[in-house]
Every structure is written in C-alpha cells, then in structure tokens.
Short mmCIF file of the C-alpha atoms (twelve columns), coordinates in Angstrom:
data_MODEL
# 
_entry.id   MODEL 
# 
loop_
_atom_site.group_PDB 
_atom_site.id 
_atom_site.type_symbol 
_atom_site.label_atom_id 
_atom_site.label_alt_id 
_atom_site.label_comp_id 
_atom_site.label_asym_id 
_atom_site.label_seq_id 
_atom_site.Cartn_x 
_atom_site.Cartn_y 
_atom_site.Cartn_z 
_atom_site.pdbx_PDB_model_num 
ATOM 1   C CA . MET A 1   -2.578  10.360  -50.998 1 
ATOM 2   C CA . LYS A 2   -3.672  9.566   -47.418 1 
ATOM 3   C CA . ALA A 3   -4.811  6.022   -46.634 1 
ATOM 4   C CA . SER A 4   -8.114  7.337   -45.288 1 
ATOM 5   C CA . LYS A 5   -9.005  8.607   -48.774 1 
ATOM 6   C CA . PHE A 6   -8.510  5.298   -50.637 1 
ATOM 7   C CA . THR A 7   -11.622 4.019   -52.350 1 
ATOM 8   C CA . ASP A 8   -12.810 0.437   -52.010 1 
ATOM 9   C CA . ALA A 9   -11.690 -0.251  -55.592 1 
ATOM 10  C CA . GLN A 10  -8.196  1.058   -54.838 1 
ATOM 11  C CA . LYS A 11  -7.940  -1.044  -51.679 1 
ATOM 12  C CA . ALA A 12  -9.050  -4.133  -53.601 1 
ATOM 13  C CA . PHE A 13  -6.453  -3.441  -56.332 1 
ATOM 14  C CA . ILE A 14  -3.652  -3.062  -53.771 1 
ATOM 15  C CA . ILE A 15  -4.614  -6.307  -51.999 1 
ATOM 16  C CA . LYS A 16  -4.841  -8.134  -55.338 1 
ATOM 17  C CA . GLN A 17  -1.286  -7.070  -56.229 1 
ATOM 18  C CA . GLY A 18  -0.022  -8.831  -53.142 1 
ATOM 19  C CA . GLU A 19  -2.002  -11.948 -54.042 1 
ATOM 20  C CA . GLU A 20  -0.310  -11.907 -57.454 1 
ATOM 21  C CA . GLY A 21  3.124   -12.165 -55.841 1 
ATOM 22  C CA . ILE A 22  4.335   -8.582  -55.884 1 
ATOM 23  C CA . GLN A 23  6.460   -7.789  -52.855 1 
ATOM 24  C CA . VAL A 24  4.595   -5.959  -50.098 1 
ATOM 25  C CA . ALA A 25  7.332   -3.356  -49.703 1 
ATOM 26  C CA . GLU A 26  7.078   -2.453  -53.388 1 
ATOM 27  C CA . ILE A 27  3.267   -2.280  -53.244 1 
ATOM 28  C CA . CYS A 28  3.353   -0.006  -50.205 1 
ATOM 29  C CA . ARG A 29  6.015   2.260   -51.749 1 
ATOM 30  C CA . LYS A 30  3.967   2.818   -54.889 1 
ATOM 31  C CA . ALA A 31  0.686   3.278   -52.983 1 
ATOM 32  C CA . GLY A 32  2.222   5.522   -50.354 1 
ATOM 33  C CA . ILE A 33  1.063   3.464   -47.385 1 
ATOM 34  C CA . CYS A 34  2.848   1.640   -44.597 1 
ATOM 35  C CA . GLN A 35  2.986   -2.143  -44.416 1 
ATOM 36  C CA . ALA A 36  0.814   -2.179  -41.289 1 
ATOM 37  C CA . THR A 37  -1.990  -0.537  -43.285 1 
ATOM 38  C CA . TYR A 38  -1.594  -3.057  -46.081 1 
ATOM 39  C CA . PHE A 39  -1.823  -6.061  -43.746 1 
ATOM 40  C CA . ASN A 40  -4.822  -4.542  -41.940 1 
ATOM 41  C CA . TRP A 41  -6.628  -4.191  -45.267 1 
ATOM 42  C CA . LYS A 42  -5.629  -7.708  -46.293 1 
ATOM 43  C CA . LYS A 43  -6.915  -9.184  -43.032 1 
ATOM 44  C CA . LYS A 44  -10.190 -7.311  -43.331 1 
ATOM 45  C CA . TYR A 45  -10.917 -7.310  -47.073 1 
ATOM 46  C CA . ALA A 46  -8.997  -10.258 -48.598 1 
ATOM 47  C CA . GLY A 47  -11.168 -12.037 -51.189 1 
ATOM 48  C CA . LEU A 48  -13.842 -9.319  -51.247 1 
ATOM 49  C CA . LEU A 49  -15.005 -7.262  -54.209 1 
ATOM 50  C CA . PRO A 50  -15.383 -3.478  -53.869 1 
ATOM 51  C CA . THR A 51  -19.167 -3.901  -53.508 1 
ATOM 52  C CA . ASP A 52  -18.647 -6.463  -50.744 1 
ATOM 53  C CA . MET A 53  -16.223 -4.129  -49.009 1 
ATOM 54  C CA . LYS A 54  -18.783 -1.354  -49.076 1 
ATOM 55  C CA . ARG A 55  -21.454 -3.652  -47.682 1 
ATOM 56  C CA . LEU A 56  -19.087 -4.791  -44.921 1 
ATOM 57  C CA . ARG A 57  -18.396 -1.198  -43.943 1 
ATOM 58  C CA . GLU A 58  -22.132 -0.442  -43.862 1 
ATOM 59  C CA . LEU A 59  -22.727 -3.464  -41.651 1 
ATOM 60  C CA . GLU A 60  -19.969 -2.315  -39.294 1 
ATOM 61  C CA . ASP A 61  -21.519 1.144   -39.084 1 
ATOM 62  C CA . GLU A 62  -24.951 -0.381  -38.433 1 
ATOM 63  C CA . ASN A 63  -23.483 -2.630  -35.750 1 
ATOM 64  C CA . SER A 64  -21.863 0.360   -34.026 1 
ATOM 65  C CA . ARG A 65  -25.140 2.263   -34.160 1 
ATOM 66  C CA . LEU A 66  -27.054 -0.681  -32.638 1 
ATOM 67  C CA . LYS A 67  -24.460 -1.070  -29.883 1 
ATOM 68  C CA . LYS A 68  -24.878 2.598   -29.010 1 
ATOM 69  C CA . ILE A 69  -28.672 2.192   -28.906 1 
ATOM 70  C CA . VAL A 70  -28.372 -0.849  -26.634 1 
ATOM 71  C CA . ALA A 71  -25.960 1.043   -24.372 1 
ATOM 72  C CA . ASP A 72  -28.358 4.003   -24.194 1 
ATOM 73  C CA . LEU A 73  -31.305 1.719   -23.404 1 
ATOM 74  C CA . SER A 74  -29.306 -0.041  -20.682 1 
ATOM 75  C CA . LEU A 75  -28.440 3.320   -19.168 1 
ATOM 76  C CA . ASP A 76  -32.096 4.406   -19.306 1 
ATOM 77  C CA . LYS A 77  -33.090 1.156   -17.589 1 
ATOM 78  C CA . GLU A 78  -30.555 1.674   -14.807 1 
ATOM 79  C CA . MET A 79  -31.705 5.260   -14.337 1 
ATOM 80  C CA . LEU A 80  -35.347 4.203   -14.094 1 
ATOM 81  C CA . GLN A 81  -34.493 1.459   -11.618 1 
ATOM 82  C CA . ASP A 82  -32.506 3.938   -9.554  1 
ATOM 83  C CA . VAL A 83  -35.422 6.395   -9.586  1 
ATOM 84  C CA . LEU A 84  -37.793 3.643   -8.455  1 
ATOM 85  C CA . LYS A 85  -35.458 2.580   -5.638  1 
ATOM 86  C CA . ARG A 86  -35.002 6.163   -4.457  1 
ATOM 87  C CA . LYS A 87  -38.770 6.635   -4.658  1 
ATOM 88  C CA . LEU A 88  -39.273 3.628   -2.422  1 
ATOM 89  C CA . ARG A 89  -36.682 4.839   0.056   1 
ATOM 90  C CA . SER A 90  -38.309 8.272   0.195   1 
ATOM 91  C CA . LEU A 91  -41.622 6.803   1.273   1 
ATOM 92  C CA . LEU A 92  -40.542 6.582   4.903   1 
ATOM 93  C CA . GLY A 93  -39.531 2.954   4.590   1 
ATOM 94  C CA . GLY A 94  -43.197 1.990   5.096   1 
ATOM 95  C CA . GLU A 95  -44.580 -1.517  4.911   1 
ATOM 96  C CA . PRO A 96  -44.826 -3.045  1.370   1 
ATOM 97  C CA . TRP A 97  -48.568 -2.542  0.934   1 
ATOM 98  C CA . ARG A 98  -48.401 1.076   1.992   1 
ATOM 99  C CA . VAL A 99  -45.489 1.653   -0.397  1 
ATOM 100 C CA . HIS A 100 -47.477 0.009   -3.190  1 
ATOM 101 C CA . VAL A 101 -50.502 2.243   -2.585  1 
ATOM 102 C CA . LEU A 102 -48.370 5.386   -2.516  1 
ATOM 103 C CA . LEU A 103 -46.608 4.375   -5.728  1 
ATOM 104 C CA . ARG A 104 -49.950 3.850   -7.462  1 
ATOM 105 C CA . ARG A 105 -51.047 7.300   -6.339  1 
ATOM 106 C CA . GLU A 106 -47.862 8.734   -7.830  1 
ATOM 107 C CA . GLY A 107 -48.659 7.100   -11.175 1 
ATOM 108 C CA . TRP A 108 -46.234 4.157   -11.001 1 
ATOM 109 C CA . SER A 109 -47.760 1.101   -12.699 1 
ATOM 110 C CA . VAL A 110 -46.223 -1.660  -10.575 1 
ATOM 111 C CA . ASN A 111 -48.029 -4.616  -9.102  1 
ATOM 112 C CA . ALA A 112 -47.962 -5.539  -5.435  1 
ATOM 113 C CA . LYS A 113 -45.677 -8.567  -5.936  1 
ATOM 114 C CA . LYS A 114 -43.000 -6.497  -7.664  1 
ATOM 115 C CA . THR A 115 -43.250 -3.828  -4.978  1 
ATOM 116 C CA . TYR A 116 -42.838 -6.491  -2.288  1 
ATOM 117 C CA . ARG A 117 -39.818 -8.042  -4.077  1 
ATOM 118 C CA . ILE A 118 -38.032 -4.702  -4.437  1 
ATOM 119 C CA . TYR A 119 -38.944 -3.841  -0.847  1 
ATOM 120 C CA . LYS A 120 -37.251 -7.034  0.352   1 
ATOM 121 C CA . GLU A 121 -34.206 -6.630  -1.919  1 
ATOM 122 C CA . LEU A 122 -33.601 -3.162  -0.486  1 
ATOM 123 C CA . GLY A 123 -33.862 -4.516  3.057   1 
ATOM 124 C CA . MET A 124 -36.463 -1.909  3.977   1 
ATOM 125 C CA . GLN A 125 -38.406 -1.957  7.220   1 
ATOM 126 C CA . LEU A 126 -40.717 0.192   9.296   1 
ATOM 127 C CA . ARG A 127 -39.049 3.115   10.968  1 
ATOM 128 C CA . ASN A 128 -39.110 3.317   14.721  1 
ATOM 129 C CA . LYS A 129 -41.737 5.759   15.896  1 
ATOM 130 C CA . THR A 130 -39.124 7.392   18.114  1 
ATOM 131 C CA . PRO A 131 -35.646 7.743   16.547  1 
ATOM 132 C CA . LYS A 132 -32.799 6.427   18.692  1 
ATOM 133 C CA . ARG A 133 -31.275 9.885   19.079  1 
ATOM 134 C CA . ARG A 134 -34.529 11.090  20.662  1 
ATOM 135 C CA . VAL A 135 -34.589 8.085   22.987  1 
ATOM 136 C CA . LYS A 136 -31.081 8.891   24.169  1 
ATOM 137 C CA . ALA A 137 -31.983 12.539  24.637  1 
ATOM 138 C CA . LYS A 138 -35.054 11.507  26.640  1 
ATOM 139 C CA . LEU A 139 -32.927 9.276   28.858  1 
ATOM 140 C CA . ARG A 140 -30.569 12.172  29.530  1 
ATOM 141 C CA . GLU A 141 -33.479 14.431  30.397  1 
ATOM 142 C CA . ASP A 142 -34.858 11.852  32.866  1 
ATOM 143 C CA . ARG A 143 -31.597 11.648  34.802  1 
ATOM 144 C CA . LYS A 144 -31.829 13.120  38.252  1 
ATOM 145 C CA . LYS A 145 -29.311 15.790  39.081  1 
ATOM 146 C CA . ALA A 146 -26.788 15.152  41.788  1 
ATOM 147 C CA . VAL A 147 -27.735 16.792  45.080  1 
ATOM 148 C CA . GLY A 148 -24.423 16.408  46.916  1 
ATOM 149 C CA . PRO A 149 -20.891 14.986  46.853  1 
ATOM 150 C CA . ASN A 150 -20.629 11.266  46.072  1 
ATOM 151 C CA . ASP A 151 -24.215 11.298  44.824  1 
ATOM 152 C CA . VAL A 152 -23.396 10.604  41.143  1 
ATOM 153 C CA . TRP A 153 -20.090 9.674   39.540  1 
ATOM 154 C CA . ALA A 154 -19.627 9.771   35.772  1 
ATOM 155 C CA . ILE A 155 -17.011 7.343   34.433  1 
ATOM 156 C CA . ASP A 156 -15.528 7.236   30.941  1 
ATOM 157 C CA . PHE A 157 -12.296 6.723   29.050  1 
ATOM 158 C CA . VAL A 158 -10.250 9.400   27.317  1 
ATOM 159 C CA . HIS A 159 -7.988  8.220   24.511  1 
ATOM 160 C CA . ASP A 160 -4.663  9.824   23.615  1 
ATOM 161 C CA . GLN A 161 -1.254  8.820   22.285  1 
ATOM 162 C CA . LEU A 162 2.399   9.661   22.760  1 
ATOM 163 C CA . ALA A 163 4.613   11.314  20.180  1 
ATOM 164 C CA . SER A 164 5.934   7.834   19.385  1 
ATOM 165 C CA . GLY A 165 2.428   6.769   18.380  1 
ATOM 166 C CA . ARG A 166 1.832   4.499   21.387  1 
ATOM 167 C CA . LYS A 167 -1.786  4.840   22.526  1 
ATOM 168 C CA . LEU A 168 -2.946  5.715   26.022  1 
ATOM 169 C CA . ARG A 169 -6.245  5.107   27.791  1 
ATOM 170 C CA . VAL A 170 -7.130  7.416   30.650  1 
ATOM 171 C CA . LEU A 171 -9.805  6.279   33.110  1 
ATOM 172 C CA . THR A 172 -11.630 9.441   34.171  1 
ATOM 173 C CA . VAL A 173 -14.078 9.649   37.080  1 
ATOM 174 C CA . VAL A 174 -15.934 12.907  37.808  1 
ATOM 175 C CA . ASP A 175 -18.252 13.767  40.695  1 
ATOM 176 C CA . THR A 176 -21.078 15.475  38.779  1 
ATOM 177 C CA . PHE A 177 -22.022 17.622  41.782  1 
ATOM 178 C CA . SER A 178 -18.680 18.991  42.951  1 
ATOM 179 C CA . ARG A 179 -16.764 18.416  39.690  1 
ATOM 180 C CA . TYR A 180 -14.085 16.765  41.789  1 
ATOM 181 C CA . VAL A 181 -12.025 14.185  39.901  1 
ATOM 182 C CA . PRO A 182 -11.195 11.269  42.220  1 
ATOM 183 C CA . VAL A 183 -9.646  9.214   39.399  1 
ATOM 184 C CA . LEU A 184 -7.497  10.249  36.466  1 
ATOM 185 C CA . ASP A 185 -5.525  7.100   35.715  1 
ATOM 186 C CA . ALA A 186 -3.562  6.698   32.446  1 
ATOM 187 C CA . ARG A 187 -2.357  3.309   31.244  1 
ATOM 188 C CA . PHE A 188 -1.329  1.701   27.995  1 
ATOM 189 C CA . SER A 189 -3.867  -1.077  28.554  1 
ATOM 190 C CA . TYR A 190 -7.008  -1.051  30.676  1 
ATOM 191 C CA . ARG A 191 -9.069  -4.176  31.343  1 
ATOM 192 C CA . GLY A 192 -12.316 -4.676  33.222  1 
ATOM 193 C CA . GLU A 193 -10.594 -5.972  36.348  1 
ATOM 194 C CA . ASP A 194 -8.288  -2.936  36.297  1 
ATOM 195 C CA . VAL A 195 -11.335 -0.658  36.427  1 
ATOM 196 C CA . VAL A 196 -12.740 -2.569  39.420  1 
ATOM 197 C CA . ALA A 197 -9.421  -2.485  41.268  1 
ATOM 198 C CA . THR A 198 -9.011  1.250   40.702  1 
ATOM 199 C CA . LEU A 199 -12.559 2.047   41.873  1 
ATOM 200 C CA . GLU A 200 -12.203 -0.148  44.955  1 
ATOM 201 C CA . ARG A 201 -9.010  1.668   45.917  1 
ATOM 202 C CA . VAL A 202 -10.476 5.150   45.378  1 
ATOM 203 C CA . CYS A 203 -13.805 4.384   47.067  1 
ATOM 204 C CA . GLY A 204 -11.905 3.159   50.088  1 
ATOM 205 C CA . GLN A 205 -10.405 6.643   50.390  1 
ATOM 206 C CA . THR A 206 -13.275 8.962   49.382  1 
ATOM 207 C CA . GLY A 207 -16.354 6.811   50.045  1 
ATOM 208 C CA . TYR A 208 -18.721 5.030   47.671  1 
ATOM 209 C CA . PRO A 209 -21.057 6.975   45.341  1 
ATOM 210 C CA . LYS A 210 -24.797 6.342   45.308  1 
ATOM 211 C CA . THR A 211 -24.920 6.166   41.487  1 
ATOM 212 C CA . ILE A 212 -22.344 5.486   38.775  1 
ATOM 213 C CA . ARG A 213 -23.002 6.443   35.161  1 
ATOM 214 C CA . VAL A 214 -20.940 4.762   32.453  1 
ATOM 215 C CA . ASP A 215 -21.033 4.226   28.684  1 
ATOM 216 C CA . ASN A 216 -21.169 0.867   26.898  1 
ATOM 217 C CA . GLY A 217 -17.405 0.433   26.594  1 
ATOM 218 C CA . SER A 218 -15.981 -3.072  26.533  1 
ATOM 219 C CA . GLU A 219 -14.171 -2.499  29.834  1 
ATOM 220 C CA . PHE A 220 -17.437 -1.820  31.662  1 
ATOM 221 C CA . ILE A 221 -19.381 -4.608  29.953  1 
ATOM 222 C CA . SER A 222 -16.746 -7.197  30.848  1 
# 
C-alpha cells in the first residue's frame, strides 16, 4: 500500500506504535513505508488525533489557497501600476496638471496629488518642441557650401585596430570642396596638442582654411 493512500487513522496508529517503544525499522517494514516517511509523519502529526490531523491538513490547504490569492492580487496590482505608468508615459510627457486632466478624461479616478507624485517618481518632463535630431538636421541644412579650395575643412577621427588588438586613431582632414585630404595621420594616441601641431604643419604647406568643422571629440574640446 502506497504511503499517499494511508488514512489519518492509519498514520496515527503507526506513530503511536513508535511512541510505545516498537523499533522504527520494524514499524516501517510492517507498514511498507520508508523511515523518512515515518519521521516526517511523526514530526508533523505527533500527539494529534485523526480528527486533528484532518483539520491540520484542511488548514494547510486553506493557507495554500490564500497564498495563491495574495500572489494573484499582488500580480494584478503590479499590472495595474504598470498600465498607469505606461499611460502616463504615453501622454507626451506633459506637465502634471495636463496629465491629470487627460487621465480623468480616460476614466482614471486619480487625484491631482497622486498624479503629481507618480509624475515626479517617473522623472517626467516636458518634451522639447523641436527634437534634438531635428535641431542637428537644421544646423546641417544651414551650413554654407564650400565655394573653393581651402574654404571649408572637415576634421574627424577614424578608429581602427591592428590584428593584435592594439587600437589606432586616424586624424582625417578633408577639403569639402575639392575632396582633397591634406591630413591622414594614424597614431596609437592622439592628444589635443598633437592635433594643433599637425594642423600647424599642414597649414604651413597648403595654406589655412577659412572654416574648420569638427565634432565634439575630447581632442578638439581640450
């Protein structure tokens, strides 16, 4: 007979035999269970009557059911909070009062203080009227085209590495009108003063440009 099919009365009888001094090995042999099962029952049901054992099992089942309900409610709460946060983010990151008004229109019963608190916790702020990518595109459009040699030079770094893994930095200068490359200088390390020295040397040979366009690299800033 499998241990899972023992009744409460049978479990109580087996535990009582051990309390009366009968050797555990003998009890387990007759009952057809292992000693680990016997000691588990003894730890759980020692001193209990069959009715108490049944009540204990019912309480354990009820406890498991309540834990599942609590877990489900916690999950529902997290899902609702996530929906609210995503709803706030979808409202263009507007100012708290505007977000509050839009939420009320959507049927969300939240007061202004709670809306403001969540707004601050999410670190939301007004969006720029003109996204940065459009600003950069506008700046590029406003650039005047080069009209002759040495009118505009574009300077930037190209990064590469050797087969050994050692990195290279290549200072690249391009005349945007003629596409002539007066500088193509590769080094393992390039500092701000190295850029100045290289440009001074090249400009002494080819002449100085009217305009130089560069990025915001650390070498140029320094």
